[in-house]
N, C-alpha and C positions, 0 to 999 in steps of 0.2 A: 545405564539405561540405553537401550537400543531403540531407535525410532525411525520410521520411514516418513516423518512429517515433511511434506514438500516445502520448498523454499518460496514458491510462488503459487498463487491460486487466483482464479477469475471468479468474482462474485457472480452468483447465479448458476455456477457449475456445482455438481456434487463434489463433496470433499470427503476423503477417507485416508486414514493412515493407521499404522500398527505400532504398538509400543510393547517392548518386553522389559521387565524390571524384576530381577531375582528377589527383591525384598517385598514385592507387592503382587503376589500370585493370587489369581482368582480362587484357586483351591484352598488358600489360607483364609478366605472370607473377606478379601478386600474388594471394594468397589472403586471405580475410577470415573472422574469427570474432568474434561479439559475446558479451560477458560481461554478464550481468545480475547485479549485485552489490547485495544487500540482505539481508533476513532469511534468504535462501538464495542460493546462487550457481548460476546456470544458464548454459549455453553454447548458442549457436545458430550453426550454420555458415552462412556466406554462399555463395550460388550465383551464379556469373557470369550476368549478363543484359545482353548488349551491353556498354555502357560503364558499367554500374551493377552493384550487388549486391542480390540479393533474399535477405532473411533470413526464414525461415519455420519455424515450429514447430507440428506438429500438435497438436490438442486432447489426444490421449492422452499427450503429453509434458508437458502443463501441469497435470495434476491435482494434483501435489504442490507446486506453486509457492505459497509462503506469501504471504499478504497483506502489503502494506507498500510502502514507497518503495524503488525500485531505481535505481541509477546504471547506465547502459548505456555500456559502453566497447567500442570495436572495435579488435581487434588485426589489423593488416595484416602479412602475412608473405610473404617471397620467398626464393628460393634455398634451399628446403628448411628454412626457419626460421632461417637465418643472419642474415637481415635482418628486423627487426621494428620497427614503429612502432605506438603505441597512442594513440588519440584518444577523447575523450569524445563521445558521441553524444546525450546528454540524460538525462532522467529518465523513469521509467515507474512510475505508481502501479498496483499490483496489488490488485484487489478480491478478496474471498473467493469461492471457488467456491460458488454457491448450493446445489449438490448435496452439499457437504461441511459446510455450516454447521450446527452444532447449537444455537448460541445467537447470534442475529444482533444482540443488543444490544451497543452500544459499551461500552468500559471505564467511561466516565463514567456511562452510564445504569445499569449494574450497580452501580457504587459508590454512586450516589445512592439507588437502591432499598434497598441494604443499610444505608446510613446512616439513611434515613428509617424503615425497619423497626426498627432498633435504638433510635432515639429514641422510637418508639411502643411498644417492648417486645414487638414481634411478629416479631423476626428469627429465622430458622431457624439451625441450627448452621452451615450452609454460608455464610450471610451473615455471621455472627459471625466465622467463620474467614477471610473474605476479607482479603487483605493490601493495605494502602494505606501508602505511604511506609515500607515494610518493617516494618509493625506490623499486627497483627490488628485488625479493626474493634472487637472486644470490649474492647481495651485502651485506647481513646481515652476521654477525659473528655467530659462533655456539652458543655462549652465548645468543645473541639476538634472534636467531631462537628458542632456548629452552624456553625463556620467552614468545615469541609470540605463540609457540605451546601450552603452558599452558593456555594462554588467550583464544585462539581459541578453545581449547578442552572444556573449560568452556562454551563458547558461544554455541558450537554444542550440548553439554549435555543439556543446558537450552532449546534449540530448540526442541530436542528430547523429553524432559519431557513435554513441552508445547503441543507437538503433540501426547502425550500419548504413546511414543515409548521407554520408559525406565525410569529408576530411580524409587525409591520407592518400587521396587519389589525384593530387594536384600535379600537373605537368607544366614545367617551366620551359619556355622557349625563348631563345635569344636570337635576334635577327641582326 
């Protein structure tokens, strides 16, 4: 099966990709439907395009697609649904719709900020009520907060490096 399924997609944008499979030709009476299975479940109908299938979803149908990792499966049906075969088509990472984002910080960054504010005695009630490992930030001991701070600092640093925002550019000077 050949597919042009993108690896990444932004919720709220139009989505389209093409699939060719020699065993499921439109001319042989097959129909196709893709299932995006992740934080939400979406379906996208396939339209015959010669010997291939075009899967297309307009932007208006993507606004409620939740961010996260989605497994994409295609169900091929024939004879009014009496014959059905399902195959994996890959994975799609869905990014948050920038028009819908109210807090663009990652969980790790929000947790780190709450932990550091708590250690400094400057945490808001919202920060103190944040839940980590099924406990409120306010319920952790100082030792636990210090361990969590180190863990979340590492996660935030990794996110920053992945986004090209730091790391690797350190200059060491000896006087």
